[in-house]
MARTI-549373 format. One line per 4 residues: number of its first residue (from 0); for each residue x negated, y, z of N, C-alpha, C. Coordinates in steps of 0.02 Angstrom, whole numbers, plus 50000, padded with zeros to 5 digits. Layout:
N
NUM) X/Y/Z/X/Y/Z/X/Y/Z ~ ...
// end
This chain:
173
0) 50693/49639/50437/50666/49703/50415/50687/49760/50463 ~ 50749/49759/50485/50771/49812/50531/50733/49809/50597 ~ 50723/49749/50624/50687/49745/50688/50614/49764/50678 ~ 50584/49747/50621/50514/49767/50607/50508/49843/50603
4) 50555/49875/50569/50554/49948/50564/50562/49979/50633 ~ 50606/49951/50674/50616/49976/50742/50552/49969/50783 ~ 50520/49911/50779/50458/49899/50817/50403/49947/50794 ~ 50398/49958/50729/50347/50003/50703/50359/50074/50728
8) 50422/50094/50729/50439/50161/50754/50424/50167/50829 ~ 50437/50114/50866/50422/50114/50938/50347/50121/50949 ~ 50307/50088/50908/50234/50095/50913/50213/50167/50902 ~ 50240/50198/50851/50225/50268/50837/50245/50313/50896
12) 50305/50301/50922/50329/50340/50979/50283/50332/51040 ~ 50263/50270/51054/50223/50258/51114/50155/50291/51111 ~ 50129/50303/51050/50064/50336/51044/50071/50409/51022 ~ 50133/50433/51018/50145/50503/50999/50123/50518/50927
16) 50128/50469/50883/50107/50478/50814/50168/50469/50768 ~ 50213/50518/50772/50277/50512/50737/50279/50553/50673 ~ 50226/50590/50658/50226/50630/50597/50176/50601/50547 ~ 50177/50627/50488/50131/50604/50436/50154/50540/50404
20) 50107/50507/50373/50122/50444/50339/50148/50393/50388 ~ 50203/50361/50371/50236/50314/50416/50212/50242/50406 ~ 50189/50227/50347/50168/50158/50333/50131/50155/50268 ~ 50110/50095/50251/50074/50083/50188/50106/50024/50153
24) 50095/50022/50088/50127/49972/50046/50077/49946/49996 ~ 50065/49881/49996/50021/49849/49947/50064/49800/49907 ~ 50043/49787/49846/50076/49736/49805/50022/49689/49778 ~ 50033/49625/49787/49989/49574/49757/50030/49539/49703
28) 50006/49542/49641/50042/49513/49585/50004/49453/49557 ~ 50043/49407/49530/50015/49346/49501/50035/49343/49427 ~ 49994/49309/49387/50010/49302/49316/50075/49263/49309 ~ 50115/49279/49256/50177/49243/49245/50166/49167/49242
32) 50205/49131/49280/50202/49058/49279/50143/49028/49315 ~ 50100/49069/49345/50038/49043/49375/50050/49011/49443 ~ 50100/49034/49480/50109/49009/49548/50183/49005/49565 ~ 50196/48980/49623/50265/48977/49648/50272/49022/49709
36) 50332/49031/49732/50346/49076/49788/50312/49052/49852 ~ 50310/48987/49864/50279/48962/49925/50204/48977/49928 ~ 50170/48968/49872/50098/48982/49870/50086/49057/49877 ~ 50126/49098/49844/50120/49170/49850/50131/49192/49923
40) 50179/49161/49956/50193/49176/50026/50132/49160/50070 ~ 50103/49101/50059/50045/49080/50099/49986/49128/50088 ~ 49975/49149/50027/49921/49196/50012/49934/49263/50048 ~ 49996/49286/50045/50013/49349/50078/50003/49343/50154
44) 50025/49287/50181/50018/49275/50253/49944/49276/50274 ~ 49902/49242/50235/49830/49241/50250/49799/49310/50241 ~ 49821/49346/50189/49794/49413/50178/49810/49459/50237 ~ 49873/49459/50257/49894/49502/50312/49856/49485/50376
48) 49849/49421/50389/49813/49399/50448/49739/49422/50446 ~ 49707/49413/50389/49636/49431/50383/49625/49506/50380 ~ 49664/49541/50339/49651/49612/50328/49676/49656/50385 ~ 49736/49641/50409/49765/49683/50461/49754/49653/50531
52) 49740/49589/50533/49726/49556/50596/49781/49564/50646 ~ 49762/49572/50708/49811/49580/50762/49815/49653/50782 ~ 49812/49697/50732/49809/49769/50747/49869/49808/50720 ~ 49896/49788/50663/49950/49826/50631/50010/49781/50620
56) 50069/49806/50635/50130/49770/50621/50141/49771/50546 ~ 50162/49714/50519/50172/49709/50447/50230/49663/50431 ~ 50261/49677/50374/50311/49632/50346/50292/49622/50273 ~ 50310/49564/50247/50297/49552/50176/50352/49508/50148
60) 50361/49516/50082/50414/49478/50048/50390/49458/49979 ~ 50407/49398/49960/50391/49373/49893/50450/49391/49848 ~ 50434/49420/49790/50486/49438/49742/50475/49398/49678 ~ 50530/49374/49650/50527/49341/49586/50577/49373/49537
64) 50588/49439/49547/50635/49475/49505/50605/49499/49439 ~ 50540/49488/49429/50506/49506/49367/50482/49441/49336 ~ 50450/49446/49278/50424/49385/49247/50365/49355/49285 ~ 50338/49394/49330/50283/49370/49372/50302/49375/49446
68) 50281/49326/49485/50292/49328/49557/50245/49380/49586 ~ 50270/49418/49633/50228/49467/49667/50251/49473/49740 ~ 50205/49499/49781/50218/49505/49852/50212/49578/49872 ~ 50262/49603/49907/50259/49670/49936/50239/49664/50009
72) 50189/49702/50029/50166/49702/50098/50173/49774/50124 ~ 50212/49782/50176/50220/49848/50207/50195/49843/50278 ~ 50155/49893/50298/50130/49890/50366/50129/49959/50398 ~ 50130/49958/50464/50133/50019/50503/50069/50060/50494
76) 50076/50125/50494/50017/50168/50488/49981/50175/50555 ~ 50013/50153/50609/49984/50160/50676/49973/50091/50706 ~ 49913/50080/50732/49897/50017/50764/49934/50011/50830 ~ 49965/49953/50841/50000/49942/50905/49950/49925/50961
80) 49887/49913/50943/49836/49896/50993/49806/49958/51024 ~ 49784/50006/50981/49748/50064/51007/49776/50132/50985 ~ 49829/50130/50943/49860/50193/50921/49824/50228/50864 ~ 49769/50199/50840/49734/50231/50785/49773/50223/50720
84) 49772/50275/50679/49804/50272/50615/49760/50235/50565 ~ 49791/50196/50523/49755/50161/50470/49727/50212/50422 ~ 49665/50202/50402/49634/50248/50355/49612/50209/50294 ~ 49637/50229/50236/49618/50199/50173/49562/50241/50144
88) 49502/50215/50143/49444/50252/50118/49438/50243/50043 ~ 49404/50291/50012/49392/50289/49940/49362/50222/49919 ~ 49393/50191/49870/49370/50128/49840/49380/50067/49885 ~ 49420/50073/49938/49434/50015/49981/49464/49957/49942
92) 49506/49973/49893/49538/49918/49857/49485/49875/49823 ~ 49438/49907/49788/49387/49870/49751/49336/49838/49798 ~ 49318/49873/49850/49263/49850/49894/49286/49800/49947 ~ 49348/49806/49971/49369/49766/50028/49431/49723/50012
96) 49483/49756/49988/49548/49722/49981/49549/49671/49925 ~ 49529/49691/49864/49531/49645/49808/49485/49584/49819 ~ 49426/49594/49849/49385/49534/49862/49420/49483/49908 ~ 49457/49507/49957/49495/49461/50001/49548/49425/49959
100) 49585/49463/49919/49637/49433/49877/49605/49383/49829 ~ 49549/49401/49798/49516/49355/49752/49495/49290/49786 ~ 49468/49295/49846/49447/49235/49882/49507/49190/49897 ~ 49562/49221/49918/49622/49182/49936/49654/49151/49874
104) 49658/49189/49819/49688/49160/49758/49643/49107/49728 ~ 49577/49117/49731/49530/49067/49705/49537/49002/49745 ~ 49542/49009/49811/49550/48951/49855/49613/48912/49838 ~ 49665/48947/49814/49728/48915/49795/49727/48891/49722
108) 49669/48899/49688/49663/48877/49619/49694/48924/49569 ~ 49703/48988/49589/49734/49038/49545/49681/49084/49517 ~ 49700/49124/49468/49653/49170/49437/49637/49227/49485 ~ 49581/49261/49471/49560/49318/49511/49556/49379/49466
112) 49548/49437/49497/49543/49500/49460/49470/49522/49463 ~ 49442/49535/49405/49373/49559/49402/49369/49629/49431 ~ 49319/49641/49471/49311/49706/49504/49253/49742/49472 ~ 49267/49802/49448/49215/49845/49419/49213/49908/49461
116) 49165/49911/49507/49160/49969/49552/49149/50033/49514 ~ 49110/50031/49460/49098/50092/49421/49162/50117/49390 ~ 49202/50071/49363/49265/50090/49332/49312/50121/49384 ~ 49315/50090/49443/49358/50118/49496/49333/50186/49517
120) 49267/50195/49520/49240/50260/49537/49259/50311/49484 ~ 49257/50291/49421/49276/50337/49367/49350/50354/49370 ~ 49392/50306/49389/49463/50321/49396/49474/50373/49451 ~ 49436/50366/49505/49441/50414/49560/49418/50483/49536
124) 49363/50485/49497/49340/50549/49470/49393/50579/49424 ~ 49425/50537/49382/49478/50561/49338/49535/50590/49379 ~ 49553/50557/49434/49607/50583/49476/49587/50651/49505 ~ 49524/50659/49525/49501/50723/49552/49504/50777/49499
128) 49489/50760/49437/49493/50809/49383/49566/50833/49377 ~ 49613/50785/49378/49684/50804/49376/49702/50847/49436 ~ 49682/50824/49494/49699/50859/49556/49671/50930/49556 ~ 49611/50938/49530/49579/51003/49532/49599/51049/49474
132) 49642/51025/49430/49671/51070/49381/49642/51068/49311 ~ 49596/51024/49298/49566/51022/49231/49616/50996/49179 ~ 49664/50957/49201/49715/50932/49156/49783/50960/49176 ~ 49834/50934/49147/49901/50959/49155/49928/50945/49226
136) 49942/50998/49263/49968/50990/49332/50035/50954/49333 ~ 50077/50967/49284/50143/50935/49287/50137/50859/49280 ~ 50088/50834/49242/50078/50762/49237/50056/50734/49304 ~ 50012/50769/49338/49988/50747/49404/50046/50745/49454
140) 50087/50797/49453/50144/50801/49499/50192/50744/49485 ~ 50206/50731/49422/50251/50676/49404/50224/50610/49429 ~ 50159/50598/49421/50128/50537/49446/50133/50532/49522 ~ 50119/50587/49557/50124/50586/49630/50195/50571/49652
144) 50244/50598/49618/50314/50585/49634/50330/50511/49622 ~ 50308/50485/49564/50320/50414/49549/50291/50368/49602 ~ 50230/50384/49624/50197/50343/49675/50236/50347/49741 ~ 50256/50408/49760/50292/50418/49823/50359/50381/49821
148) 50394/50384/49764/50458/50349/49758/50447/50274/49765 ~ 50394/50248/49735/50381/50176/49739/50363/50154/49810 ~ 50329/50198/49848/50307/50180/49915/50361/50191/49968 ~ 50406/50237/49956/50453/50258/50008/50513/50211/50012
152) 50535/50199/50073/50595/50159/50084/50656/50204/50097 ~ 50643/50269/50106/50698/50315/50120/50679/50384/50094 ~ 50728/50428/50092/50714/50497/50070/50666/50532/50118 ~ 50676/50522/50183/50631/50553/50232/50560/50527/50223
156) 50552/50463/50209/50485/50436/50199/50455/50465/50135 ~ 50495/50473/50083/50472/50505/50021/50444/50575/50037 ~ 50482/50614/50075/50459/50681/50094/50394/50678/50133 ~ 50388/50631/50178/50328/50623/50218/50267/50607/50173
160) 50277/50562/50126/50223/50543/50080/50202/50604/50039 ~ 50250/50642/50015/50233/50701/49975/50195/50752/50017 ~ 50216/50761/50080/50179/50806/50125/50108/50782/50136 ~ 50100/50715/50144/50033/50687/50153/49989/50699/50091
164) 50021/50705/50033/49984/50717/49972/49971/50792/49961 ~ 49992/50833/50010/49976/50904/50006/50031/50949/49979 ~ 50090/50920/49967/50145/50960/49941/50183/50994/49997 ~ 50205/51054/49985/50248/51089/50032/50321/51076/50012
168) 50361/51055/50059/50431/51037/50045/50475/51095/50066 ~ 50516/51119/50019/50565/51171/50034/50633/51143/50014 ~ 50678/51143/50063/50745/51117/50049/50795/51173/50060 ~ 50844/51176/50014/50898/51225/50022/50948/51198/50073
172) 50976/51242/50113/51025/51221/50164/51092/51212/50133
// end
């Protein structure tokens, strides 16, 4: 993990992309008792290879600390090939990412997640309503903080994620 973080930082440095979001984090979860760590590892390995290809540095780990096995995938925000930053477009999870996961899990004889593009679109609309102030701002802020805490590996990364979400950070000296 330390060498992967160093390599990712070196990629950012070489392309002059040292600010903003530092990386991305996906989680693939499996139903309790449905699979073992080796199968989850193989699915993660295939997913990383297919989705990120030979463009983004990535690390992943299988966790069995919950009642269900799950895989954490962390990858660099900057491509080591061309220096372009990864861009997550609206509804990418439903349109691109989940279908890859479904194909890989189905191939392994595991269950898949049903994708409802309309429902995902409605969730995005609901988030926009929160963001634009129609609902309670403090609930939205709490959710943004929870997400940033879950994604960040360090305090500095947490601050970076919050800045990427549009928050201004003020720290007392």
